[in-house]
C-alpha positions as MATLAB code, in Angstrom:
seq = 'MLGAIGLYNWTRSLPVQYDQLYITALGANPLELGSLNSIAGAVNSVVSAPMGWLADKYGVKKVIVFGLVLATISSAIYGLAADWWTLIPGIVLTQIGMGLIMPLTDIIFIGTTNPVQRATAIGFARTLWAIPCTFVPLVAAFLVVNFGGINAQGIRPLYFLVLALYLFVLLIVIVMLKPLLANQSNLDNASDKNGNEASSKGFEFIHDIKELFKGEKSLKRWIVLWSIQRFGTSLATPFVPLWLVSQKEADPFILGVMGVVSISMSVLLQIPAGKLADKLGRKKAYLIFHPMVYIGSLLLILAPSGEYLIIVALLGAIGLQTGVVGAGGISGIAHTPFITLFWEMVPADKRGRWHGITGVLGIVSIPATLLGGFLWQQGLMIPVLVIPVLLEGFFVLPLFLSIPETLNQS';
ca = [
     155.243   71.884  163.858;
     153.429   69.479  166.020;
     154.662   70.636  169.143;
     155.429   74.049  168.154;
     151.599   74.475  166.037;
     150.506   72.745  169.972;
     152.149   75.485  171.631;
     151.133   78.041  169.337;
     147.200   76.878  169.258;
     147.459   77.050  173.604;
     148.336   80.366  173.469;
     145.652   81.132  170.709;
     143.640   79.856  172.553;
     144.293   81.648  175.936;
     142.172   84.955  175.143;
     140.197   83.653  172.371;
     137.033   83.596  173.872;
     137.765   87.734  175.411;
     139.481   89.461  171.952;
     135.615   91.193  171.494;
     134.961   91.766  175.430;
     138.513   93.243  174.982;
     137.716   95.723  172.146;
     134.342   96.663  173.639;
     135.992   97.423  177.212;
     138.292   99.892  175.147;
     135.435  101.801  174.138;
     134.230  100.000  170.918;
     130.490  100.168  170.180;
     129.125   97.231  168.140;
     129.114   98.936  165.146;
     132.213  100.075  165.463;
     133.840   96.392  166.439;
     132.198   94.850  163.039;
     134.142   97.946  160.971;
     137.393   96.735  162.748;
     136.528   93.199  161.517;
     135.970   94.399  158.262;
     139.360   96.952  158.473;
     141.200   93.014  159.201;
     139.000   90.265  156.372;
     140.314   93.363  153.864;
     143.175   93.638  154.562;
     143.699   89.669  154.938;
     141.694   89.378  151.530;
     144.500   91.664  149.652;
     147.521   89.422  150.677;
     146.358   86.143  150.683;
     146.685   85.345  147.094;
     150.829   86.777  147.213;
     151.432   84.815  149.752;
     149.889   81.343  149.035;
     152.004   81.994  145.881;
     154.821   82.650  147.598;
     154.192   79.157  149.045;
     154.262   77.643  146.701;
     157.267   79.054  144.806;
     159.583   79.198  147.521;
     158.708   76.886  150.180;
     155.882   76.785  153.013;
     158.576   77.499  156.127;
     158.939   81.213  155.073;
     155.348   81.700  155.430;
     155.052   80.259  158.540;
     158.219   82.071  160.086;
     156.661   85.427  158.390;
     152.969   84.411  160.142;
     154.431   83.592  163.459;
     156.228   87.062  163.336;
     153.426   88.618  162.432;
     151.083   87.173  165.267;
     153.676   87.528  168.109;
     153.761   91.672  166.817;
     149.992   91.539  167.206;
     150.023   90.127  170.278;
     152.481   93.364  171.722;
     149.644   95.328  170.190;
     146.964   94.003  172.045;
     148.971   94.254  175.271;
     149.765   97.352  174.915;
     146.456   99.017  173.161;
     145.526  102.069  175.252;
     141.697  102.998  172.928;
     140.232  100.138  170.765;
     141.372  102.012  167.788;
     145.006  101.316  168.384;
     143.901   97.302  168.260;
     143.206   98.258  164.607;
     146.963   96.910  163.166;
     147.037   94.347  166.155;
     143.569   92.958  164.464;
     144.743   92.936  160.833;
     148.239   91.544  161.582;
     146.049   88.768  164.310;
     144.003   87.901  160.329;
     146.882   87.502  158.567;
     149.096   85.229  161.043;
     146.221   82.363  161.550;
     145.534   82.869  157.420;
     149.212   81.259  157.420;
     150.350   79.343  159.835;
     147.351   76.613  160.666;
     146.530   75.611  156.908;
     150.352   75.940  155.339;
     151.157   73.224  158.866;
     148.386   71.221  157.093;
     149.796   71.567  153.090;
     152.859   69.996  155.502;
     150.777   66.948  156.952;
     148.855   66.712  153.432;
     151.664   66.004  151.635;
     154.123   63.857  154.053;
     150.755   60.937  154.519;
     149.241   57.999  153.085;
     145.809   59.338  150.874;
     144.384   56.681  152.740;
     145.690   58.328  156.387;
     145.588   61.831  155.798;
     142.177   62.695  157.715;
     143.563   60.453  160.285;
     146.786   62.495  160.178;
     144.615   65.895  160.479;
     142.484   64.301  163.121;
     145.325   63.157  165.399;
     147.157   66.574  165.228;
     144.281   68.214  166.725;
     143.602   65.612  168.934;
     147.239   66.291  170.108;
     147.213   69.995  170.133;
     142.948   70.022  171.748;
     144.986   67.872  174.677;
     146.801   70.671  176.628;
     143.914   73.327  175.263;
     142.093   71.361  177.684;
     141.761   73.270  180.126;
     143.465   77.040  178.532;
     139.782   78.117  179.015;
     139.928   77.835  182.919;
     143.542   79.173  183.497;
     142.488   81.819  181.490;
     139.161   82.353  183.350;
     141.629   82.256  186.551;
     143.679   85.131  185.340;
     141.479   87.386  184.212;
     139.331   86.864  187.877;
     142.459   87.335  189.345;
     143.224   90.659  187.770;
     140.071   92.136  187.913;
     137.213   90.300  185.883;
     135.825   90.881  182.688;
     137.463   94.279  181.810;
     140.415   96.109  180.251;
     142.055   95.635  183.117;
     141.843   91.867  183.821;
     142.233   90.534  180.553;
     144.953   93.072  178.781;
     147.790   90.228  181.229;
     147.085   87.681  178.322;
     147.971   89.157  175.615;
     151.370   89.880  177.168;
     151.631   86.048  178.161;
     151.061   85.666  175.045;
     153.610   87.627  173.489;
     156.382   85.814  175.512;
     155.076   82.349  174.622;
     154.893   83.069  170.682;
     158.322   84.428  170.606;
     158.987   80.837  172.195;
     157.484   79.402  169.166;
     158.779   81.410  166.654;
     162.077   80.332  167.878;
     161.445   76.975  167.976;
     159.895   76.715  164.147;
     163.535   78.964  163.050;
     165.983   76.697  164.787;
     164.453   73.179  164.561;
     161.504   72.317  161.056;
     164.184   71.669  158.183;
     163.419   73.804  155.267;
     160.898   71.953  152.748;
     161.612   71.580  149.055;
     159.846   74.252  147.195;
     157.595   73.717  144.231;
     159.234   76.146  142.464;
     160.156   74.073  139.837;
     156.760   72.655  139.382;
     155.772   76.790  138.601;
     158.795   77.619  136.302;
     157.750   73.838  134.503;
     154.793   75.528  133.996;
     155.860   78.642  132.624;
     158.050   77.102  130.677;
     155.987   75.184  128.727;
     154.085   78.313  127.609;
     156.676   80.180  126.579;
     158.513   82.363  129.070;
     156.483   85.774  128.013;
     154.756   85.874  131.396;
     157.992   85.410  133.425;
     159.853   88.213  131.215;
     156.639   90.562  131.468;
     156.254   90.325  134.516;
     152.931   88.549  135.115;
     154.432   85.061  136.877;
     152.367   85.534  139.508;
     148.750   86.395  137.205;
     149.802   83.030  134.928;
     150.183   80.969  138.181;
     147.006   81.617  139.630;
     145.038   80.972  136.475;
     146.986   77.924  135.749;
     145.700   76.875  138.970;
     142.103   76.704  137.887;
     143.499   74.807  134.122;
     142.023   71.060  134.892;
     140.457   71.380  138.154;
     137.206   70.687  138.453;
     134.886   71.656  140.798;
     136.691   74.818  142.488;
     133.684   77.039  141.263;
     131.369   75.662  143.063;
     133.831   75.667  146.475;
     134.631   79.130  145.735;
     130.764   79.898  145.844;
     130.290   77.286  149.188;
     133.284   78.939  151.046;
     132.117   82.559  149.943;
     128.963   81.722  151.409;
     129.996   80.021  154.928;
     132.261   82.624  155.267;
     129.905   85.114  154.783;
     127.729   83.716  157.282;
     130.629   82.792  159.969;
     132.013   86.720  159.541;
     128.006   88.259  160.927;
     127.988   86.225  163.834;
     131.515   85.790  165.532;
     131.704   89.311  166.573;
     128.761   89.392  168.966;
     128.573   85.546  170.347;
     130.944   86.536  173.339;
     128.638   89.935  173.669;
     125.810   87.742  173.671;
     126.599   85.033  176.053;
     128.290   87.676  178.748;
     125.247   90.167  177.702;
     122.099   88.151  177.246;
     122.619   84.659  179.223;
     124.721   86.717  181.755;
     127.700   83.984  180.997;
     130.619   84.464  184.004;
     134.497   83.811  183.221;
     133.803   80.539  184.657;
     131.124   79.221  182.501;
     132.830   80.415  179.216;
     135.747   78.655  181.231;
     133.501   74.801  181.226;
     132.585   75.922  177.824;
     135.846   75.998  176.663;
     136.924   72.753  178.280;
     133.965   70.623  176.950;
     134.040   71.792  173.978;
     138.445   71.317  173.552;
     137.643   67.482  175.566;
     134.872   66.890  172.698;
     138.361   67.349  170.007;
     140.137   65.132  172.438;
     137.526   62.290  172.210;
     136.819   62.446  168.927;
     139.239   63.932  165.995;
     141.164   60.577  165.588;
     137.758   58.678  165.274;
     136.513   61.299  162.849;
     140.116   61.600  160.859;
     139.326   57.198  160.396;
     136.058   57.655  159.147;
     136.908   59.748  156.645;
     139.161   57.801  155.240;
     137.072   54.606  155.332;
     133.773   55.978  154.459;
     135.149   59.065  152.606;
     135.266   63.163  153.203;
     131.980   64.097  152.344;
     130.022   61.636  154.502;
     132.141   62.103  157.552;
     131.451   65.608  157.007;
     127.501   64.717  157.203;
     128.018   62.665  160.213;
     129.393   65.123  162.290;
     128.287   68.860  160.824;
     124.224   69.509  161.731;
     125.134   68.969  164.990;
     125.773   72.936  164.497;
     122.700   73.681  163.855;
     121.367   72.274  167.003;
     123.791   74.152  168.946;
     122.977   77.403  167.111;
     119.370   77.649  167.832;
     119.635   76.462  171.484;
     122.622   79.289  171.668;
     119.609   81.245  170.930;
     117.055   79.769  172.821;
     119.091   78.854  175.906;
     116.700   80.317  179.695;
     119.787   80.664  181.113;
     124.387   80.115  181.171;
     123.796   77.106  182.434;
     122.412   75.606  179.401;
     125.818   77.280  177.184;
     127.473   74.207  178.266;
     125.566   71.968  176.070;
     125.903   74.697  173.493;
     129.758   74.255  174.014;
     129.152   70.302  173.447;
     127.122   70.581  170.237;
     129.030   73.818  169.136;
     127.804   77.046  167.205;
     128.442   79.023  164.309;
     130.045   81.884  165.479;
     130.997   80.124  168.732;
     134.806   80.442  169.552;
     135.851   78.085  171.890;
     137.647   74.870  170.768;
     140.540   74.452  168.550;
     139.008   75.079  165.366;
     135.664   77.570  164.799;
     132.116   76.496  166.014;
     133.998   73.713  168.259;
     132.407   71.187  170.292;
     131.279   67.794  168.520;
     130.131   69.872  164.738;
     133.733   70.798  164.997;
     135.072   68.079  164.169;
     133.350   67.721  160.904;
     136.374   70.626  159.848;
     138.958   67.332  159.724;
     137.574   65.651  157.329;
     136.231   69.269  155.877;
     139.927   70.791  155.429;
     140.768   67.272  153.823;
     138.729   67.278  150.856;
     140.022   71.174  150.500;
     143.493   70.400  149.951;
     142.460   67.091  148.112;
     141.330   69.337  145.223;
     143.822   70.067  144.108;
     147.311   69.076  143.207;
     150.892   69.443  145.660;
     152.241   71.815  143.613;
     149.030   74.265  143.368;
     148.091   74.050  147.693;
     149.511   76.937  148.775;
     147.898   79.446  145.821;
     144.628   77.457  146.137;
     144.798   78.603  149.846;
     144.993   81.976  149.209;
     142.474   81.995  145.533;
     140.233   80.991  148.938;
     141.790   83.539  151.372;
     141.254   86.390  148.607;
     137.063   85.366  149.463;
     137.798   86.751  153.114;
     136.705   90.225  151.571;
     132.613   88.602  152.322;
     133.861   89.457  155.542;
     133.021   93.142  155.295;
     129.695   93.691  154.490;
     129.139   90.717  156.979;
     130.791   92.143  159.439;
     129.359   95.743  159.010;
     125.614   94.263  158.172;
     126.136   92.363  162.057;
     127.161   95.207  164.160;
     124.364   97.373  162.503;
     121.667   95.115  163.430;
     123.419   94.440  166.389;
     123.416   97.982  167.302;
     119.778   98.273  166.544;
     118.847   95.297  168.432;
     118.371   92.913  166.398;
     120.504   90.431  167.612;
     118.931   87.271  167.425;
     118.740   87.528  163.590;
     122.772   87.959  163.646;
     122.403   84.983  164.881;
     120.242   82.954  162.701;
     121.360   84.458  159.017;
     124.063   82.175  159.430;
     122.199   79.144  160.030;
     119.655   79.909  157.239;
     122.705   80.481  154.922;
     124.014   76.838  156.243;
     120.975   74.853  155.355;
     120.155   76.375  151.916;
     122.852   76.815  150.764;
     125.939   75.613  151.649;
     125.085   72.062  152.275;
     123.341   71.446  149.069;
     126.945   72.915  147.007;
     128.533   70.935  149.539;
     126.112   67.293  148.276;
     127.789   68.476  144.825;
     132.055   68.074  145.436;
     133.010   65.001  144.114;
     134.447   62.804  147.232;
     138.006   62.955  146.627;
     138.946   59.774  148.908;
     139.659   57.140  146.114;
     141.390   60.102  143.342;
     144.580   59.361  142.588;
];
């Protein structure tokens, strides 16, 4: 999985800074851009819980393979798209695939490592993946410039390269990844304890989702936290690339340098962040790195010229997709302790369903992206970038502080 998902991440990073620019180059206005992301978020929310349940019941390999198939089809749709509306299925499949591949890979790492080494293991994986990604933004910039610049013609070839590499990753996973033991027996045993009524009446899925919350504390608070954070990120993400190019005059090479700087932070700091999380606790490590995102987000707004955006990439910003994970930069390192805490909140046999339930919360991206598109269309660009920062500071952080530490729990 380290090798296969490393190649997947490299491939996924290739066009990520140009996705929104490509959509607008094909004719979408800001409101339509927000609508596309809303549609994708809605479909992803609908399928998330069933996919998480299937991962618990039948094992993660099958669901990861399914996610890679969707990602491969999506890249073909992007490459062949003639108009922005033909990208709708591609955007939907991209969202679903990303929501399956990376999280389920983390389930493998979390489930096969010692509790006091989990964050370090995840940090090591991120570092290993980030090293080959360091110069991928410059590679993408070089290709875009040589194929015609920041327009549909210049960006389109990236997706055909992505298509070929995704097919190779899919082959690696199918052939080389051994099927892991599924958690079907755990779910079946839970059903037996409560009688066979759920299964016999066809309510096994509903019964297993309800069983997720039994005996689990703080899950409801996490769901509120996750929803608010997802809303803020979805509000800004589709429009940050437009801000960089149209308002800060970033060219392909500035975007490329931003990506290199951002990913370099992952290479340098992921393992130290994991070790801190394993020693001091997941929450303390998160709070050391995450606040940088507020400074980066404000600098993203106030930067007087494109060159200052390199500092933004160094710190990270809400909605800025330049690294192996969202936000990128120093603040993006906080994802390692954050995701470790997330997975440790429930036992191993509930992690697929836990991911599925939180994936349903993607429904909040619908009003967020529509609101972002409307505000952007009205010329209210700065509120689109400021609102996520306010939501983080006044709601997300207080809720996070109320979540119990998981480092020393069995």
